[in-house]
Predicted model as a PDB file, atoms N, CA, C, CB and O in Angstrom, pLDDT in the B-factor column:
MODEL        1                                                                  
ATOM      1  N   MET A   1       7.668   1.691  53.022  1.00 75.00           N  
ATOM      2  CA  MET A   1       7.323   2.867  52.252  1.00 75.00           C  
ATOM      3  C   MET A   1       8.298   4.012  52.534  1.00 75.00           C  
ATOM      4  CB  MET A   1       5.893   3.297  52.560  1.00 75.00           C  
ATOM      5  O   MET A   1       8.709   4.716  51.612  1.00 75.00           O  
ATOM      6  N   ILE A   2       8.664   4.199  53.785  1.00 83.00           N  
ATOM      7  CA  ILE A   2       9.574   5.283  54.130  1.00 83.00           C  
ATOM      8  C   ILE A   2      10.961   5.036  53.538  1.00 83.00           C  
ATOM      9  CB  ILE A   2       9.665   5.440  55.654  1.00 83.00           C  
ATOM     10  O   ILE A   2      11.670   5.983  53.197  1.00 83.00           O  
ATOM     11  N   ARG A   3      11.348   3.760  53.416  1.00 85.00           N  
ATOM     12  CA  ARG A   3      12.639   3.443  52.816  1.00 85.00           C  
ATOM     13  C   ARG A   3      12.702   3.899  51.362  1.00 85.00           C  
ATOM     14  CB  ARG A   3      12.910   1.945  52.906  1.00 85.00           C  
ATOM     15  O   ARG A   3      13.715   4.450  50.931  1.00 85.00           O  
ATOM     16  N   TRP A   4      11.630   3.675  50.601  1.00 82.00           N  
ATOM     17  CA  TRP A   4      11.606   4.099  49.201  1.00 82.00           C  
ATOM     18  C   TRP A   4      11.637   5.614  49.093  1.00 82.00           C  
ATOM     19  CB  TRP A   4      10.368   3.547  48.494  1.00 82.00           C  
ATOM     20  O   TRP A   4      12.241   6.157  48.168  1.00 82.00           O  
ATOM     21  N   LEU A   5      11.003   6.289  50.010  1.00 83.00           N  
ATOM     22  CA  LEU A   5      11.025   7.744  50.003  1.00 83.00           C  
ATOM     23  C   LEU A   5      12.446   8.258  50.249  1.00 83.00           C  
ATOM     24  CB  LEU A   5      10.059   8.301  51.065  1.00 83.00           C  
ATOM     25  O   LEU A   5      12.897   9.189  49.583  1.00 83.00           O  
ATOM     26  N   ILE A   6      13.136   7.658  51.191  1.00 86.00           N  
ATOM     27  CA  ILE A   6      14.515   8.049  51.487  1.00 86.00           C  
ATOM     28  C   ILE A   6      15.422   7.741  50.308  1.00 86.00           C  
ATOM     29  CB  ILE A   6      15.024   7.334  52.748  1.00 86.00           C  
ATOM     30  O   ILE A   6      16.256   8.568  49.937  1.00 86.00           O  
ATOM     31  N   VAL A   7      15.273   6.566  49.716  1.00 82.00           N  
ATOM     32  CA  VAL A   7      16.091   6.185  48.564  1.00 82.00           C  
ATOM     33  C   VAL A   7      15.847   7.130  47.394  1.00 82.00           C  
ATOM     34  CB  VAL A   7      15.793   4.735  48.146  1.00 82.00           C  
ATOM     35  O   VAL A   7      16.792   7.536  46.719  1.00 82.00           O  
ATOM     36  N   THR A   8      14.602   7.480  47.151  1.00 80.00           N  
ATOM     37  CA  THR A   8      14.277   8.396  46.060  1.00 80.00           C  
ATOM     38  C   THR A   8      14.861   9.781  46.315  1.00 80.00           C  
ATOM     39  CB  THR A   8      12.759   8.490  45.875  1.00 80.00           C  
ATOM     40  O   THR A   8      15.390  10.408  45.397  1.00 80.00           O  
ATOM     41  N   LEU A   9      14.772  10.259  47.542  1.00 82.00           N  
ATOM     42  CA  LEU A   9      15.344  11.561  47.882  1.00 82.00           C  
ATOM     43  C   LEU A   9      16.863  11.556  47.695  1.00 82.00           C  
ATOM     44  CB  LEU A   9      14.990  11.941  49.329  1.00 82.00           C  
ATOM     45  O   LEU A   9      17.421  12.496  47.129  1.00 82.00           O  
ATOM     46  N   LEU A  10      17.525  10.513  48.164  1.00 84.00           N  
ATOM     47  CA  LEU A  10      18.972  10.420  47.992  1.00 84.00           C  
ATOM     48  C   LEU A  10      19.356  10.317  46.521  1.00 84.00           C  
ATOM     49  CB  LEU A  10      19.518   9.221  48.757  1.00 84.00           C  
ATOM     50  O   LEU A  10      20.355  10.899  46.098  1.00 84.00           O  
ATOM     51  N   ALA A  11      18.569   9.578  45.738  1.00 76.00           N  
ATOM     52  CA  ALA A  11      18.835   9.472  44.305  1.00 76.00           C  
ATOM     53  C   ALA A  11      18.662  10.827  43.615  1.00 76.00           C  
ATOM     54  CB  ALA A  11      17.905   8.428  43.664  1.00 76.00           C  
ATOM     55  O   ALA A  11      19.452  11.175  42.737  1.00 76.00           O  
ATOM     56  N   LEU A  12      17.641  11.593  44.002  1.00 76.00           N  
ATOM     57  CA  LEU A  12      17.456  12.927  43.433  1.00 76.00           C  
ATOM     58  C   LEU A  12      18.639  13.838  43.736  1.00 76.00           C  
ATOM     59  CB  LEU A  12      16.175  13.552  43.965  1.00 76.00           C  
ATOM     60  O   LEU A  12      19.084  14.590  42.868  1.00 76.00           O  
ATOM     61  N   ILE A  13      19.144  13.774  44.948  1.00 82.00           N  
ATOM     62  CA  ILE A  13      20.302  14.596  45.327  1.00 82.00           C  
ATOM     63  C   ILE A  13      21.537  14.170  44.543  1.00 82.00           C  
ATOM     64  CB  ILE A  13      20.574  14.492  46.845  1.00 82.00           C  
ATOM     65  O   ILE A  13      22.285  15.012  44.047  1.00 82.00           O  
ATOM     66  N   LEU A  14      21.747  12.866  44.433  1.00 80.00           N  
ATOM     67  CA  LEU A  14      22.902  12.336  43.709  1.00 80.00           C  
ATOM     68  C   LEU A  14      22.832  12.693  42.230  1.00 80.00           C  
ATOM     69  CB  LEU A  14      22.988  10.818  43.880  1.00 80.00           C  
ATOM     70  O   LEU A  14      23.827  13.117  41.642  1.00 80.00           O  
ATOM     71  N   ILE A  15      21.668  12.523  41.634  1.00 72.00           N  
ATOM     72  CA  ILE A  15      21.509  12.813  40.210  1.00 72.00           C  
ATOM     73  C   ILE A  15      21.676  14.298  39.933  1.00 72.00           C  
ATOM     74  CB  ILE A  15      20.144  12.339  39.716  1.00 72.00           C  
ATOM     75  O   ILE A  15      22.266  14.674  38.921  1.00 72.00           O  
ATOM     76  N   SER A  16      21.172  15.135  40.805  1.00 76.00           N  
ATOM     77  CA  SER A  16      21.329  16.580  40.610  1.00 76.00           C  
ATOM     78  C   SER A  16      22.798  16.979  40.652  1.00 76.00           C  
ATOM     79  CB  SER A  16      20.543  17.356  41.679  1.00 76.00           C  
ATOM     80  O   SER A  16      23.218  17.863  39.905  1.00 76.00           O  
ATOM     81  N   GLY A  17      23.573  16.349  41.501  1.00 82.00           N  
ATOM     82  CA  GLY A  17      25.002  16.648  41.574  1.00 82.00           C  
ATOM     83  C   GLY A  17      25.782  16.120  40.385  1.00 82.00           C  
ATOM     84  O   GLY A  17      26.773  16.720  39.967  1.00 82.00           O  
ATOM     85  N   LEU A  18      25.334  14.995  39.840  1.00 80.00           N  
ATOM     86  CA  LEU A  18      26.028  14.373  38.711  1.00 80.00           C  
ATOM     87  C   LEU A  18      25.397  14.732  37.365  1.00 80.00           C  
ATOM     88  CB  LEU A  18      26.041  12.866  38.882  1.00 80.00           C  
ATOM     89  O   LEU A  18      25.683  14.089  36.354  1.00 80.00           O  
ATOM     90  N   ARG A  19      24.560  15.731  37.348  1.00 76.00           N  
ATOM     91  CA  ARG A  19      23.806  16.097  36.146  1.00 76.00           C  
ATOM     92  C   ARG A  19      24.667  16.322  34.916  1.00 76.00           C  
ATOM     93  CB  ARG A  19      23.017  17.326  36.411  1.00 76.00           C  
ATOM     94  O   ARG A  19      24.330  15.786  33.859  1.00 76.00           O  
ATOM     95  N   PRO A  20      25.768  17.087  34.982  1.00 81.00           N  
ATOM     96  CA  PRO A  20      26.562  17.302  33.756  1.00 81.00           C  
ATOM     97  C   PRO A  20      27.108  15.999  33.171  1.00 81.00           C  
ATOM     98  CB  PRO A  20      27.722  18.249  34.047  1.00 81.00           C  
ATOM     99  O   PRO A  20      27.114  15.827  31.952  1.00 81.00           O  
ATOM    100  N   TRP A  21      27.556  15.099  34.004  1.00 83.00           N  
ATOM    101  CA  TRP A  21      28.084  13.823  33.529  1.00 83.00           C  
ATOM    102  C   TRP A  21      26.972  12.935  32.986  1.00 83.00           C  
ATOM    103  CB  TRP A  21      28.827  13.103  34.654  1.00 83.00           C  
ATOM    104  O   TRP A  21      27.149  12.274  31.963  1.00 83.00           O  
ATOM    105  N   LEU A  22      25.836  12.916  33.657  1.00 76.00           N  
ATOM    106  CA  LEU A  22      24.710  12.093  33.212  1.00 76.00           C  
ATOM    107  C   LEU A  22      24.149  12.571  31.879  1.00 76.00           C  
ATOM    108  CB  LEU A  22      23.611  12.096  34.263  1.00 76.00           C  
ATOM    109  O   LEU A  22      23.692  11.755  31.079  1.00 76.00           O  
ATOM    110  N   GLU A  23      24.175  13.879  31.626  1.00 78.00           N  
ATOM    111  CA  GLU A  23      23.676  14.394  30.356  1.00 78.00           C  
ATOM    112  C   GLU A  23      24.550  13.954  29.190  1.00 78.00           C  
ATOM    113  CB  GLU A  23      23.595  15.910  30.400  1.00 78.00           C  
ATOM    114  O   GLU A  23      24.063  13.813  28.069  1.00 78.00           O  
ATOM    115  N   LYS A  24      25.844  13.734  29.447  1.00 83.00           N  
ATOM    116  CA  LYS A  24      26.732  13.258  28.390  1.00 83.00           C  
ATOM    117  C   LYS A  24      26.380  11.839  27.947  1.00 83.00           C  
ATOM    118  CB  LYS A  24      28.179  13.309  28.862  1.00 83.00           C  
ATOM    119  O   LYS A  24      26.581  11.486  26.785  1.00 83.00           O  
ATOM    120  N   ILE A  25      25.854  11.019  28.869  1.00 82.00           N  
ATOM    121  CA  ILE A  25      25.495   9.647  28.499  1.00 82.00           C  
ATOM    122  C   ILE A  25      24.009   9.513  28.174  1.00 82.00           C  
ATOM    123  CB  ILE A  25      25.864   8.687  29.626  1.00 82.00           C  
ATOM    124  O   ILE A  25      23.544   8.405  27.905  1.00 82.00           O  
ATOM    125  N   GLY A  26      23.259  10.600  28.191  1.00 79.00           N  
ATOM    126  CA  GLY A  26      21.870  10.583  27.758  1.00 79.00           C  
ATOM    127  C   GLY A  26      20.839  10.613  28.873  1.00 79.00           C  
ATOM    128  O   GLY A  26      19.655  10.796  28.591  1.00 79.00           O  
ATOM    129  N   LEU A  27      21.229  10.445  30.101  1.00 76.00           N  
ATOM    130  CA  LEU A  27      20.283  10.529  31.207  1.00 76.00           C  
ATOM    131  C   LEU A  27      20.153  11.993  31.634  1.00 76.00           C  
ATOM    132  CB  LEU A  27      20.740   9.634  32.406  1.00 76.00           C  
ATOM    133  O   LEU A  27      21.089  12.778  31.480  1.00 76.00           O  
ATOM    134  N   GLY A  28      19.009  12.343  32.160  1.00 75.00           N  
ATOM    135  CA  GLY A  28      18.780  13.721  32.576  1.00 75.00           C  
ATOM    136  C   GLY A  28      18.032  14.531  31.545  1.00 75.00           C  
ATOM    137  O   GLY A  28      17.616  15.657  31.818  1.00 75.00           O  
ATOM    138  N   LYS A  29      17.854  13.967  30.354  1.00 80.00           N  
ATOM    139  CA  LYS A  29      17.096  14.644  29.305  1.00 80.00           C  
ATOM    140  C   LYS A  29      15.930  13.777  28.854  1.00 80.00           C  
ATOM    141  CB  LYS A  29      18.004  14.985  28.110  1.00 80.00           C  
ATOM    142  O   LYS A  29      15.478  13.893  27.715  1.00 80.00           O  
ATOM    143  N   LEU A  30      15.448  12.928  29.715  1.00 84.00           N  
ATOM    144  CA  LEU A  30      14.348  12.031  29.391  1.00 84.00           C  
ATOM    145  C   LEU A  30      13.019  12.778  29.499  1.00 84.00           C  
ATOM    146  CB  LEU A  30      14.357  10.796  30.322  1.00 84.00           C  
ATOM    147  O   LEU A  30      12.966  13.849  30.103  1.00 84.00           O  
ATOM    148  N   PRO A  31      11.939  12.228  28.923  1.00 89.00           N  
ATOM    149  CA  PRO A  31      10.651  12.936  28.904  1.00 89.00           C  
ATOM    150  C   PRO A  31      10.061  13.275  30.275  1.00 89.00           C  
ATOM    151  CB  PRO A  31       9.669  12.119  28.162  1.00 89.00           C  
ATOM    152  O   PRO A  31       9.239  14.188  30.352  1.00 89.00           O  
ATOM    153  N   GLY A  32      10.426  12.607  31.333  1.00 87.00           N  
ATOM    154  CA  GLY A  32       9.871  12.905  32.650  1.00 87.00           C  
ATOM    155  C   GLY A  32      10.773  13.749  33.527  1.00 87.00           C  
ATOM    156  O   GLY A  32      10.470  13.948  34.703  1.00 87.00           O  
ATOM    157  N   ASP A  33      11.870  14.247  32.987  1.00 86.00           N  
ATOM    158  CA  ASP A  33      12.799  15.083  33.747  1.00 86.00           C  
ATOM    159  C   ASP A  33      12.420  16.545  33.537  1.00 86.00           C  
ATOM    160  CB  ASP A  33      14.279  14.822  33.316  1.00 86.00           C  
ATOM    161  O   ASP A  33      12.429  17.045  32.413  1.00 86.00           O  
ATOM    162  N   PHE A  34      12.092  17.215  34.622  1.00 87.00           N  
ATOM    163  CA  PHE A  34      11.602  18.588  34.542  1.00 87.00           C  
ATOM    164  C   PHE A  34      12.708  19.577  34.872  1.00 87.00           C  
ATOM    165  CB  PHE A  34      10.415  18.790  35.485  1.00 87.00           C  
ATOM    166  O   PHE A  34      13.453  19.401  35.836  1.00 87.00           O  
ATOM    167  N   ARG A  35      12.801  20.609  34.064  1.00 86.00           N  
ATOM    168  CA  ARG A  35      13.765  21.689  34.278  1.00 86.00           C  
ATOM    169  C   ARG A  35      12.998  22.997  34.131  1.00 86.00           C  
ATOM    170  CB  ARG A  35      14.984  21.609  33.262  1.00 86.00           C  
ATOM    171  O   ARG A  35      12.345  23.223  33.112  1.00 86.00           O  
ATOM    172  N   PHE A  36      13.074  23.845  35.129  1.00 87.00           N  
ATOM    173  CA  PHE A  36      12.373  25.122  35.056  1.00 87.00           C  
ATOM    174  C   PHE A  36      13.173  26.190  35.775  1.00 87.00           C  
ATOM    175  CB  PHE A  36      10.961  25.010  35.657  1.00 87.00           C  
ATOM    176  O   PHE A  36      14.012  25.902  36.629  1.00 87.00           O  
ATOM    177  N   THR A  37      12.892  27.433  35.407  1.00 91.00           N  
ATOM    178  CA  THR A  37      13.576  28.579  35.997  1.00 91.00           C  
ATOM    179  C   THR A  37      12.567  29.360  36.829  1.00 91.00           C  
ATOM    180  CB  THR A  37      14.223  29.486  34.896  1.00 91.00           C  
ATOM    181  O   THR A  37      11.471  29.679  36.368  1.00 91.00           O  
ATOM    182  N   LEU A  38      12.956  29.660  38.059  1.00 89.00           N  
ATOM    183  CA  LEU A  38      12.099  30.393  38.971  1.00 89.00           C  
ATOM    184  C   LEU A  38      12.940  31.435  39.693  1.00 89.00           C  
ATOM    185  CB  LEU A  38      11.403  29.440  39.978  1.00 89.00           C  
ATOM    186  O   LEU A  38      13.915  31.098  40.364  1.00 89.00           O  
ATOM    187  N   PHE A  39      12.560  32.697  39.555  1.00 91.00           N  
ATOM    188  CA  PHE A  39      13.286  33.816  40.170  1.00 91.00           C  
ATOM    189  C   PHE A  39      14.747  33.850  39.745  1.00 91.00           C  
ATOM    190  CB  PHE A  39      13.198  33.730  41.686  1.00 91.00           C  
ATOM    191  O   PHE A  39      15.620  34.170  40.552  1.00 91.00           O  
ATOM    192  N   GLY A  40      15.019  33.524  38.486  1.00 91.00           N  
ATOM    193  CA  GLY A  40      16.377  33.592  37.966  1.00 91.00           C  
ATOM    194  C   GLY A  40      17.258  32.412  38.330  1.00 91.00           C  
ATOM    195  O   GLY A  40      18.455  32.429  38.042  1.00 91.00           O  
ATOM    196  N   ARG A  41      16.705  31.402  38.947  1.00 89.00           N  
ATOM    197  CA  ARG A  41      17.486  30.225  39.337  1.00 89.00           C  
ATOM    198  C   ARG A  41      16.899  29.000  38.653  1.00 89.00           C  
ATOM    199  CB  ARG A  41      17.498  30.041  40.889  1.00 89.00           C  
ATOM    200  O   ARG A  41      15.680  28.837  38.592  1.00 89.00           O  
ATOM    201  N   GLU A  42      17.767  28.143  38.140  1.00 85.00           N  
ATOM    202  CA  GLU A  42      17.311  26.958  37.416  1.00 85.00           C  
ATOM    203  C   GLU A  42      17.147  25.784  38.386  1.00 85.00           C  
ATOM    204  CB  GLU A  42      18.305  26.594  36.281  1.00 85.00           C  
ATOM    205  O   GLU A  42      18.036  25.492  39.186  1.00 85.00           O  
ATOM    206  N   PHE A  43      16.000  25.125  38.297  1.00 84.00           N  
ATOM    207  CA  PHE A  43      15.715  23.942  39.104  1.00 84.00           C  
ATOM    208  C   PHE A  43      15.576  22.750  38.185  1.00 84.00           C  
ATOM    209  CB  PHE A  43      14.434  24.133  39.957  1.00 84.00           C  
ATOM    210  O   PHE A  43      15.104  22.874  37.055  1.00 84.00           O  
ATOM    211  N   PHE A  44      15.992  21.586  38.678  1.00 81.00           N  
ATOM    212  CA  PHE A  44      16.000  20.371  37.880  1.00 81.00           C  
ATOM    213  C   PHE A  44      15.435  19.232  38.714  1.00 81.00           C  
ATOM    214  CB  PHE A  44      17.430  20.039  37.379  1.00 81.00           C  
ATOM    215  O   PHE A  44      15.958  18.933  39.788  1.00 81.00           O  
ATOM    216  N   LEU A  45      14.365  18.590  38.230  1.00 83.00           N  
ATOM    217  CA  LEU A  45      13.746  17.454  38.904  1.00 83.00           C  
ATOM    218  C   LEU A  45      13.807  16.241  37.981  1.00 83.00           C  
ATOM    219  CB  LEU A  45      12.274  17.774  39.309  1.00 83.00           C  
ATOM    220  O   LEU A  45      12.951  16.087  37.110  1.00 83.00           O  
ATOM    221  N   PRO A  46      14.806  15.381  38.159  1.00 81.00           N  
ATOM    222  CA  PRO A  46      14.994  14.236  37.262  1.00 81.00           C  
ATOM    223  C   PRO A  46      14.165  13.022  37.697  1.00 81.00           C  
ATOM    224  CB  PRO A  46      16.475  13.857  37.204  1.00 81.00           C  
ATOM    225  O   PRO A  46      14.722  12.038  38.183  1.00 81.00           O  
ATOM    226  N   ILE A  47      12.859  13.084  37.530  1.00 86.00           N  
ATOM    227  CA  ILE A  47      11.981  12.033  38.031  1.00 86.00           C  
ATOM    228  C   ILE A  47      12.182  10.731  37.264  1.00 86.00           C  
ATOM    229  CB  ILE A  47      10.523  12.473  37.942  1.00 86.00           C  
ATOM    230  O   ILE A  47      12.354   9.681  37.883  1.00 86.00           O  
ATOM    231  N   THR A  48      12.164  10.771  35.936  1.00 87.00           N  
ATOM    232  CA  THR A  48      12.322   9.551  35.142  1.00 87.00           C  
ATOM    233  C   THR A  48      13.710   8.952  35.315  1.00 87.00           C  
ATOM    234  CB  THR A  48      12.062   9.839  33.666  1.00 87.00           C  
ATOM    235  O   THR A  48      13.847   7.737  35.453  1.00 87.00           O  
ATOM    236  N   THR A  49      14.725   9.781  35.309  1.00 82.00           N  
ATOM    237  CA  THR A  49      16.086   9.290  35.508  1.00 82.00           C  
ATOM    238  C   THR A  49      16.225   8.646  36.881  1.00 82.00           C  
ATOM    239  CB  THR A  49      17.102  10.433  35.351  1.00 82.00           C  
ATOM    240  O   THR A  49      16.901   7.626  37.017  1.00 82.00           O  
ATOM    241  N   THR A  50      15.606   9.217  37.883  1.00 80.00           N  
ATOM    242  CA  THR A  50      15.649   8.647  39.233  1.00 80.00           C  
ATOM    243  C   THR A  50      15.000   7.271  39.265  1.00 80.00           C  
ATOM    244  CB  THR A  50      14.954   9.579  40.233  1.00 80.00           C  
ATOM    245  O   THR A  50      15.524   6.350  39.890  1.00 80.00           O  
ATOM    246  N   LEU A  51      13.867   7.129  38.599  1.00 86.00           N  
ATOM    247  CA  LEU A  51      13.195   5.831  38.563  1.00 86.00           C  
ATOM    248  C   LEU A  51      14.047   4.774  37.866  1.00 86.00           C  
ATOM    249  CB  LEU A  51      11.848   5.956  37.863  1.00 86.00           C  
ATOM    250  O   LEU A  51      14.126   3.638  38.335  1.00 86.00           O  
ATOM    251  N   ILE A  52      14.677   5.131  36.765  1.00 86.00           N  
ATOM    252  CA  ILE A  52      15.518   4.184  36.035  1.00 86.00           C  
ATOM    253  C   ILE A  52      16.712   3.758  36.882  1.00 86.00           C  
ATOM    254  CB  ILE A  52      15.998   4.799  34.712  1.00 86.00           C  
ATOM    255  O   ILE A  52      17.022   2.569  36.962  1.00 86.00           O  
ATOM    256  N   ILE A  53      17.378   4.709  37.507  1.00 81.00           N  
ATOM    257  CA  ILE A  53      18.546   4.385  38.332  1.00 81.00           C  
ATOM    258  C   ILE A  53      18.125   3.588  39.564  1.00 81.00           C  
ATOM    259  CB  ILE A  53      19.286   5.671  38.755  1.00 81.00           C  
ATOM    260  O   ILE A  53      18.855   2.694  39.991  1.00 81.00           O  
ATOM    261  N   SER A  54      16.971   3.891  40.141  1.00 83.00           N  
ATOM    262  CA  SER A  54      16.482   3.135  41.297  1.00 83.00           C  
ATOM    263  C   SER A  54      16.179   1.690  40.922  1.00 83.00           C  
ATOM    264  CB  SER A  54      15.230   3.797  41.878  1.00 83.00           C  
ATOM    265  O   SER A  54      16.479   0.771  41.684  1.00 83.00           O  
ATOM    266  N   MET A  55      15.589   1.491  39.753  1.00 89.00           N  
ATOM    267  CA  MET A  55      15.319   0.122  39.298  1.00 89.00           C  
ATOM    268  C   MET A  55      16.617  -0.645  39.055  1.00 89.00           C  
ATOM    269  CB  MET A  55      14.473   0.142  38.015  1.00 89.00           C  
ATOM    270  O   MET A  55      16.722  -1.819  39.413  1.00 89.00           O  
ATOM    271  N   LEU A  56      17.598   0.008  38.454  1.00 87.00           N  
ATOM    272  CA  LEU A  56      18.883  -0.647  38.238  1.00 87.00           C  
ATOM    273  C   LEU A  56      19.566  -0.982  39.565  1.00 87.00           C  
ATOM    274  CB  LEU A  56      19.793   0.242  37.389  1.00 87.00           C  
ATOM    275  O   LEU A  56      20.149  -2.057  39.708  1.00 87.00           O  
ATOM    276  N   ALA A  57      19.496  -0.079  40.519  1.00 85.00           N  
ATOM    277  CA  ALA A  57      20.067  -0.343  41.837  1.00 85.00           C  
ATOM    278  C   ALA A  57      19.350  -1.487  42.539  1.00 85.00           C  
ATOM    279  CB  ALA A  57      20.009   0.910  42.696  1.00 85.00           C  
ATOM    280  O   ALA A  57      19.978  -2.284  43.237  1.00 85.00           O  
ATOM    281  N   SER A  58      18.054  -1.568  42.360  1.00 88.00           N  
ATOM    282  CA  SER A  58      17.272  -2.650  42.966  1.00 88.00           C  
ATOM    283  C   SER A  58      17.658  -4.004  42.371  1.00 88.00           C  
ATOM    284  CB  SER A  58      15.767  -2.398  42.773  1.00 88.00           C  
ATOM    285  O   SER A  58      17.810  -4.987  43.096  1.00 88.00           O  
ATOM    286  N   VAL A  59      17.814  -4.045  41.064  1.00 92.00           N  
ATOM    287  CA  VAL A  59      18.218  -5.302  40.415  1.00 92.00           C  
ATOM    288  C   VAL A  59      19.621  -5.709  40.860  1.00 92.00           C  
ATOM    289  CB  VAL A  59      18.169  -5.161  38.874  1.00 92.00           C  
ATOM    290  O   VAL A  59      19.866  -6.885  41.132  1.00 92.00           O  
ATOM    291  N   LEU A  60      20.539  -4.753  40.936  1.00 88.00           N  
ATOM    292  CA  LEU A  60      21.889  -5.053  41.399  1.00 88.00           C  
ATOM    293  C   LEU A  60      21.897  -5.530  42.852  1.00 88.00           C  
ATOM    294  CB  LEU A  60      22.778  -3.824  41.250  1.00 88.00           C  
ATOM    295  O   LEU A  60      22.666  -6.425  43.203  1.00 88.00           O  
ATOM    296  N   ALA A  61      21.062  -4.952  43.684  1.00 87.00           N  
ATOM    297  CA  ALA A  61      20.997  -5.349  45.092  1.00 87.00           C  
ATOM    298  C   ALA A  61      20.458  -6.776  45.233  1.00 87.00           C  
ATOM    299  CB  ALA A  61      20.113  -4.366  45.885  1.00 87.00           C  
ATOM    300  O   ALA A  61      20.899  -7.519  46.110  1.00 87.00           O  
ATOM    301  N   LYS A  62      19.522  -7.156  44.388  1.00 89.00           N  
ATOM    302  CA  LYS A  62      18.987  -8.512  44.456  1.00 89.00           C  
ATOM    303  C   LYS A  62      20.006  -9.542  43.979  1.00 89.00           C  
ATOM    304  CB  LYS A  62      17.715  -8.617  43.626  1.00 89.00           C  
ATOM    305  O   LYS A  62      20.033 -10.667  44.479  1.00 89.00           O  
ATOM    306  N   TRP A  63      20.837  -9.166  43.021  1.00 88.00           N  
ATOM    307  CA  TRP A  63      21.876 -10.082  42.539  1.00 88.00           C  
ATOM    308  C   TRP A  63      22.998 -10.244  43.544  1.00 88.00           C  
ATOM    309  CB  TRP A  63      22.441  -9.591  41.220  1.00 88.00           C  
ATOM    310  O   TRP A  63      23.607 -11.310  43.625  1.00 88.00           O  
ATOM    311  N   LEU A  64      23.277  -9.215  44.303  1.00 80.00           N  
ATOM    312  CA  LEU A  64      24.359  -9.277  45.286  1.00 80.00           C  
ATOM    313  C   LEU A  64      23.763  -9.733  46.573  1.00 80.00           C  
ATOM    314  CB  LEU A  64      25.082  -7.913  45.457  1.00 80.00           C  
ATOM    315  O   LEU A  64      24.474  -9.867  47.569  1.00 80.00           O  
TER     316      LEU A  64                                                      
ENDMDL                                                                          
END                                                                             
C-alpha cells in the first residue's frame, strides 16, 4: 500500500512539472483533473491523468 502511495505522489509531481507538454497531447484536461486558484496562486491536481499514467506504467513494468 505504501508503494502505491509513493508512486502516486511521484506521478503527481512529474505530471505537474510536465503539464504544458501533457496538455498539448490531451492529458491534464480530463474530467478528474482539478485546477483551482487560491490566494492568487493556481493549483493543479491531475488525479485522472495520474491514474492513467500509473496504469500504463504498470502494464509496461509487467511486460518488461
